[in-house]
Phi, psi and omega in degrees: 000127180277142179254130183294139178277348181262155179290167180303148184299143176300337178297336178290338180284343179062031181071023181256008183302138178087002181248039178060032180249129173242148182232117178228158179232146173247125179250090183281150166273216175293127180249108182301146173085005179259163175299326178294315181295331180294333181279346181278127180303146181305321182293332175289319181294321180298313177300318179302313181297320182292335181271016178248156176296319185275352180072018176206159180261184188279171177229167176296330178292325177298318181294313178303316182300317181294319174304314180296322179297317178293319182298326182279336187272127183275336184242004176279114177210154180073023182258148171237119184244124175276123173244087186214029178070009183092016179302318181302318179295319178292320180297316182292322181290320180297321180298330184272352180292144183292000000 
């Protein structure tokens, strides 16, 4: 899954920019313990874990913590945060290999 490099569209603000409205996105990778993850074959989950910097994929707790961080931040807006154990970092490094 590609994560957009640009911030969320101004259209998501619904014309409310400047009205104390922030728009941020969380881009999760595989999230362990979810119904969706239960449908993924174990060998795919193992491969997904091996393709991350941290050696693990996300959890529902990781996602919840990021949501809380965005809710507490008064000036964070237009951000896309990948909560995927560092898979995006690995993917980008792999793309730069000769």
